C-alpha positions in Angstrom: -49.4 -5.5 -18.3 -46.2 -6.7 -20.4 -46.6 -3.6 -23.0 -46.3 -0.8 -20.0 -43.4 -3.2 -18.6 -41.6 -2.6 -22.0 -42.2 1.2 -23.1 -40.6 1.7 -19.2 -37.6 -0.5 -20.1 -37.7 0.9 -23.6 -37.3 4.5 -21.8 -34.6 3.4 -19.5 -32.9 1.5 -22.4 -33.1 4.4 -24.4 -30.9 6.2 -21.6 -27.9 4.3 -21.7 -27.9 4.6 -25.5 -28.2 8.5 -24.8 -25.1 7.9 -22.8 -23.2 6.2 -25.0 -24.2 9.0 -28.0 -22.7 11.6 -25.8 -19.4 9.6 -25.2 -19.1 9.0 -29.0 -19.6 13.0 -29.9 -16.8 14.0 -26.9 -14.6 11.3 -28.0 -14.9 11.7 -31.9 -12.1 12.6 -34.4 -9.6 11.7 -30.9 -6.6 9.5 -31.0 -5.2 7.7 -28.5 -5.6 6.8 -24.3 -9.3 8.6 -23.4 -9.2 10.7 -20.3 -11.4 9.4 -17.4 -13.8 11.9 -17.3 -14.5 10.7 -20.6 -14.7 7.0 -19.4 -17.1 8.1 -16.8 -19.4 8.1 -19.0 -19.3 4.8 -19.8 -19.1 3.5 -16.4 -22.3 5.6 -15.9 -23.3 3.6 -18.6 -22.8 0.3 -16.6 -24.6 1.5 -14.0 -27.8 2.7 -16.0 -27.5 -0.6 -17.4 -27.6 -2.5 -14.3 -30.0 -0.5 -13.1 -32.4 -1.0 -16.6 -32.2 -4.8 -16.0 -33.2 -4.2 -12.2 -36.5 -1.9 -12.7 -37.5 -4.7 -15.8 -37.1 -7.8 -13.4 -38.9 -6.0 -10.4 -41.8 -5.3 -12.5 -42.1 -7.9 -13.7 -42.5 -9.7 -10.3 -44.8 -7.0 -9.3 -46.6 -8.2 -12.1 -46.7 -12.0 -11.9 -46.0 -12.9 -8.0 -49.2 -11.6 -6.7 -51.2 -14.5 -8.4 -48.5 -16.9 -8.1 -49.0 -20.0 -5.6 -49.6 -20.2 -1.8 -46.1 -21.8 -1.3 -44.2 -18.9 -3.3 -46.9 -16.4 -0.9 -45.7 -17.8 2.1 -42.1 -16.3 1.7 -43.6 -12.9 1.5 -43.7 -11.1 4.7 -46.6 -9.1 4.8 -46.2 -5.0 4.7 -46.4 -3.2 8.2 -45.1 -0.3 9.6 -42.7 -2.2 11.5 -41.8 -4.1 8.5 -39.4 -6.2 8.4 -38.3 -8.8 5.1 -37.2 -11.8 6.9 -40.6 -11.9 8.8 -43.1 -14.3 6.9 -45.3 -14.6 9.7 -47.8 -12.6 11.7 -50.3 -12.5 14.2 -53.7 -11.6 13.7 -53.4 -8.5 15.7 -50.9 -7.3 13.1 -53.9 -6.7 10.7 -55.9 -4.3 12.4 -53.3 -1.5 10.7 -54.8 -3.1 6.8 -58.5 -2.3 7.7 -60.2 -1.2 5.3 -57.9 -3.1 2.2 -58.9 -6.1 0.4 -57.0 -9.2 0.3 -56.1 -8.6 -3.1 -55.0 -5.2 -2.3 -53.1 -6.1 0.7 -51.0 -8.8 -1.6 -50.0 -6.2 -4.3 -48.6 -4.1 -1.7 -46.6 -7.0 0.4 -45.5 -8.1 -2.7 -44.5 -4.5 -3.6 -43.0 -3.6 -0.5 -41.0 -7.0 -0.6 -39.3 -6.4 -3.9 -38.3 -2.7 -3.0 -36.1 -5.0 -0.5 -34.1 -7.6 -3.2 -31.4 -7.2 -5.9 -30.3 -8.8 -8.1 -26.3 -8.9 -7.2 -25.7 -12.1 -9.8 -27.1 -14.0 -12.6 -27.9 -16.5 -9.9 -30.2 -13.8 -8.6 -31.8 -13.2 -11.8 -32.5 -16.8 -12.4 -34.5 -17.4 -9.0 -36.4 -14.7 -10.3 -37.4 -15.8 -13.1 -38.4 -19.3 -11.9 -40.4 -17.2 -9.3 -42.8 -16.1 -12.5 -42.6 -19.3 -14.1 -40.3 -18.2 -16.8 -37.7 -20.8 -18.0 -34.2 -20.3 -17.8 -33.4 -22.4 -21.4 -30.1 -22.6 -23.1 -30.1 -19.2 -24.6 -31.2 -17.4 -21.9 -28.6 -19.0 -20.1 -26.0 -17.9 -22.7 -26.3 -14.4 -22.0 -25.7 -14.7 -18.4 -21.8 -15.0 -18.4 -21.4 -11.3 -20.5 -24.3 -10.2 -17.7 -22.4 -11.5 -15.3 -19.3 -10.0 -15.8 -21.5 -6.2 -16.2 -23.0 -6.7 -12.7 -19.7 -7.5 -11.2 -18.1 -4.3 -13.2 -20.6 -2.1 -11.7 -20.2 -3.0 -8.4 -16.6 -2.1 -8.4 -18.0 1.5 -10.3 -20.2 1.9 -7.6 -18.5 0.6 -4.5 -14.4 1.2 -5.3 -14.6 4.1 -7.6 -14.0 1.5 -10.4 -10.3 1.1 -9.2 -8.1 -1.7 -9.1 -7.2 -3.1 -6.0 -2.9 -4.7 -7.0 -1.9 -6.7 -3.1 1.6 -4.5 -1.5 -0.1 -1.4 -3.9 -1.4 1.7 -1.9 -2.3 3.4 -5.2 -4.8 1.5 -6.8 -5.2 2.5 -10.6 -8.8 2.8 -12.5 -9.6 0.2 -14.5 -9.7 0.5 -18.1 -13.2 0.5 -19.9 -13.8 0.6 -23.4 -17.3 0.9 -25.7 -16.9 -2.0 -27.5 -17.8 -3.9 -24.3 -20.2 -2.0 -22.5 -21.8 -1.9 -25.7 -21.8 -6.1 -25.7 -23.2 -5.9 -22.6 -25.8 -3.8 -23.3 -26.8 -6.2 -26.0 -26.3 -9.2 -24.0 -29.1 -7.3 -21.4 -31.9 -6.6 -24.5 -31.4 -9.9 -26.1 -32.3 -11.5 -22.7 -35.0 -9.3 -21.7 -36.4 -9.8 -26.1 -36.0 -13.6 -24.9 -38.0 -13.1 -21.7 -41.0 -10.9 -23.2 -41.1 -14.0 -25.9 -41.5 -16.3 -23.3 -44.7 -14.3 -21.8 -46.2 -14.2 -25.0 -46.2 -17.6 -25.6 -48.3 -18.6 -23.0 
């Protein structure tokens, strides 16, 4: 299973490399300040990096959570037509729509539906997700969190504010600067984090 998860991760990671390569090709040999439309390729890379990390973590949890403890599964709602991610208790009659499903299938479907409503908006969310699947947040993993936190915050600004920088007292918001070196640093931090997680999984 980990091989399949890594195959998907590497495909997604390769897409971030393609965006960076395209940016490098467009700006090759040019001096001075880069046009916003060229730098938008780097902003797109940041968004894709976050998606790549989220997809990796969600795939890990989809694999591991169905086999976790009763206490952990009790926090996950059963899948239903009127699904509510906050509802963790159900009545017997609610099982009627699941006639014909095995218990294992119902658990797997419920975990998958639950994870579809989850996001990883900061490294606290990432840390909690890893704890859920018995990954130890050791010093090496924690060392990547500061850069990843910066990347997630930047992704939020790109997606929700078109990467404009709010200035108190001004009605004109300038676009925040971004550079290739910083994006590559964030890309490397994610890759190193993933490799450390996989290392732990392979040792267990």
